[in-house]
N, C-alpha and C positions, 0 to 999 in steps of 0.2 A: 797637294794632297787633298782628296775630296772627304772631309770629315763632315759629321753632323752639323758642327758649328758653322763650318764654311758653307754648307748647304743653306742653312737658315739665313746666313748673312747675305747670301745671293739672293733669296727670296725677298728680303726686307730692302734690298737696294732698289732705289728709286730709278725708273727709266725716264728718258727726256720727255717722252710724249706725256707721261703723267704730270710732269712739272708744267708743260705747256698747256695742258687741259685747265688746270687751276688758275694759271696766269691769264688765260683768255677769259675765264669767268670774272676775274678781277677787273681786266681791262674793258669788259662790256660796261662796267659802271661809268665809265668815262666817255662812252660813245654817245654824242648828241642826239636827243629825240629817241633814245631806246626805251622800249616799254618795260620799265623796271619791275612794276606789279606782276606782269606776265613771268619775268624771269624769275622773281621770287617764287611764284607758284610752280615753275619748272624745278628749281632747286629742291623745293619741299617735297614735290612728288618723287623726285629723283631720290632724295633720302628715305622715303616711304618704300620705294620699289627696292632700294639696296637692302633695307630691313627684310623683305621678303626674300631677297636673294639668299641671305644667310640660310634660310630654311629650304627653299627650293633648289637653288644652285648648288650649295655647298653640302647639304645633308639629303637632298632628294625628297623632302617632304612637301607634298603639294596640299595646300590649305586654300579653302575658299572663304575663311572667315578672318583674314588678316586685318580687314578695316575695323574689327572690334577693338584692337589695341590702338589704332589710330584714333577712333572715336573717344576712347577712354582718355587718351592724353589731351584731346580737343576739349572734352567736357571738364576735365580737371583744371585746365588753364581757364576755361571760361568761368567755371564757379569761383575760382581764385579771384580774378579780375572783377567779377560781378560783386562780390562780397568783401572787397577791401584789400586783398593782397594783390597789389598791382606791380610789384617788382617782377620783371620777366623772367630773368635767369634762375632765380630760386624756384619760380613756378615750373620751368623746365625740368629740373631735378626732381621735383615732386611729381610731375606727370610721368617721367620716366620710371620712378620708383613704383608708383601704383600700377603702371602698364606692365612692369617687369614681374610684379607679384601675380597679376592675373595670367601673365604669360607662363610663368613657372607652374602654376596650378593647371593650366590647359595643357602644357607639356607632359606633366605626369599623367593627365587623363588619357591622352592619345598616344603616348609613347609605344604602347603595344599594338597600335592599330596601323593599318596600311591600305592602300589602294582606295576603293569606293567607301569603305567604311570610315577611313580618315577623312575624305572629302565631305561625307554626310554629317560626320560629328562637328567638324569645324564650321560647316555652313549653319548647322542647326544652332550651335552656340552663338554665331553672329546674328542669326534671325531672332533668337530669343532676346538678346540685349537690344536689338533694333526695335522690337515690338515694345519692350519695357519703356525705352525712351519715348516712344510715340505715345504710349498710354499714360505715362506719368506726367501729366500736363502741369500740375502744380510744382513738380520737382524739376522737371527738365525744360518745360515751356512747349512740350508736344512738337507739333508740326512747325510752330514759329521759332523754336530753338531759344537759346538764351540770348536775351538782349541786354544792353546796358553793360556790356563788358568793357572795362577800363584797364588800359595797359600803361604802365608808367614808362619813364625813360629808360633806355638801355645804359646801364652803369651810372645812372643818374645824370647823364649828360646828353643822350641822343634821343631825341623825341620822334616818334612814328608820324611821318608827315604824309600829305596827300600824294606826292609824286613817288613814293616808295623807295626813297633813297636809304633811309635807315632800316626799313624792312629788308631790302635786298642785301645790304652788308651783313646784317644781323643773321639773316638766313643762310647766307654763304659761310660765314664764321662757324655757325653751329653745325652745318653740313659737313664742312671740312674737318671739324673736330670729330664728329661721329664717323666720318670717313677714316680718319687716322685709326680710331679704336677698332673699326671693323677690318682695316688692312693688317693691323697688327695681330688680330685674331686668326684670320684665315691663313696667315703666313707663319703661324706658330705650329707646335705640334698639335694643338687642339683643332686647328683648322685642317690639318692633314687627317686626323681622326675622323672628322665629319666627312671628308671626301672618301676616306676608306670605308666608312659605313654606307656611303651613298653607293659605292660600287659593289661591296661585297659584305653584307652585315655578318653572316656565319663566319667568315674568316676573321673578322675583327673580333668576334666573340672569342674565337679560338686563341687569338692573340692576347686576351685578357682585357680589351678595351672595355670601358664602362658604357656601352652603347645606350642603354636607357637613360642614364645620367646625362649623356651628351645631348640627348633629345630635349631633356628638360632645360639644360643650360642654354641651348640654341634658341629654344622658344622664349626664354626669359630675356636674352639679349635681343633678339630680333624684335620682341614686343616693346622692350625699353626704347629702342631706335624708332619704332612706329609711333610710340606714344610722344616722343620728342618732336617728330614731324606733324603729328596732330597738334600739339601745343603750339608749334610755330604758326601753323595755319590759323589758329584762333587768335594768336597775338598779333599777327600782321594785318589780319581783317577785322579783328576786335568783335567778332561775333562766332556763333557756333550753331549748327543745324544738325538734325538727325542725319542728314546726308553724310556726315562724317563717318558714320559706322554702318552705311547702307551695304547691301550685296552689290549693288552698282559699283561702289568704290572699291570693293574687293575684286571685282572683275576687271575694272579699269587698271588697276595697279598691276594685275596679271598680265594684262595685254602689254602694258608699258615694259615689264620685264621681258616678255617674249620677244617684243620688237628689239629691244637693246641687246638681249643676249644674258643667259644665266651664267652663274659661276664666274662672272666679271663684275667687280664692284662698280665699274664704270658703266656697265649696260644699263642699270636703272636710270642713271642721269641722261644717257644718250636717247634711251626711249622715251623718257619723260619729255625731252626737248622735241622729238619728233611728234609725239602723240599730242601735247599741249599745243605746240605751234600750229599744227594742222587743224586740230580742234577749233581753235581761235580763228584761224583763216577760213576754214570750211563753214563754220557757224555763221560767219559774215556773208558768205555767199548763198547759203541755204540753211536757215535756222531750224528746219524741221528734218531734213534727210542727211544732215552732214555725217551721221555715224554709219551710213552706207559706205562711205568713202574710207573710214577708219577700218571697217571690216575688209574691204577690198585690199587696203594696204597690208593688213595682217596676213591675208592669204598670199600676197605677193612676197612678203618677207619670209613667210615660213616655206614657200615653194622655192625661192631662189637663195635665201640666207637662212638655211635651216637652223642654225645654231644662234641666230639673231645677228644684229648689225655688227656689234663690236667684235665677236669672235670670228665672223666671217671677214671683216676687214684685217683682223690680225693674221688670218691664214693667208690672204692675199698679199699682205705685207712681207710675210715670211717667204712666200714663194718668189716674190720680186727680188728680195735680198739673195736668195739662193741662186736665182738666174743670173743676176748681177755678177756674183761671185764666180759662177761657172763661165760667163762670158769673159771675165778678167783673166781666168786661167787659160782660156782657149787662145792659142798662138794666131796671130793675124796672118793668114796664108798669103794674103796679097802683098805683104811686106817681105816675105821670104824669097 
């Protein structure tokens, strides 16, 4: 019997590929000679992109100022580490709380906006914050950023090392926890309400859904996760610069999400792997014009994988399964 309870239980059930995905990330830690600092960056960017996906993919809110929340988390962790609060996990909670509070205010400000107006307002808020950080030299360090950030041992036992071992496992553990929270949200009635509003806002209003409150809540949750990603970056590299909340970072995370695919929590991680791996490789080949190839890749993905890499692979996998099922049901005429 297809009851609502059975439906949500089916949504919450883990698929084999999901388990394999996280096991691969754990297994990479044990690969000899692997670039753990780069993998840590990929995981952090993947978490950042996943937070944006909650707004863009599941609610249909296109924002160009998502780096503001990332930067708030980064500077929060930087200030704490610079002025004596070196315990990393509690700093993550505080960074998430501050970013969530700002995200809630931003959500209330823009929840009645859409289209170009929404883009301009979110971009404007991001640029205002970025300009404030650049100008407030005594407070933020200006172009030089915050220096002298000290991060203590994780759980009082694991010290951040030059090889990035602690940073990788720490980033992976935090990203997995954030993923579990995001997964539970998008597969709940709240997630379905977000998808419904994305497809047809008037109908959701007729059904009595609190569309405006959902926007504020989605902004707060996405901002909290972006703040955690920013704090992770600060803690793993033990410094923070204004680039953490620049427009370029907002544009990059949007490119990452488009590459990986929206409305797929794994899309951000896959897009981050493709983007950062290619960026690192192409920058070694040509430090000046490497962004040209990233742009070309984006054009190719949009042209041939219009929904992004993960959704397109999902469609291909489904077609292959259907074709295999059809072949198994078709009688072998040669044997008759």
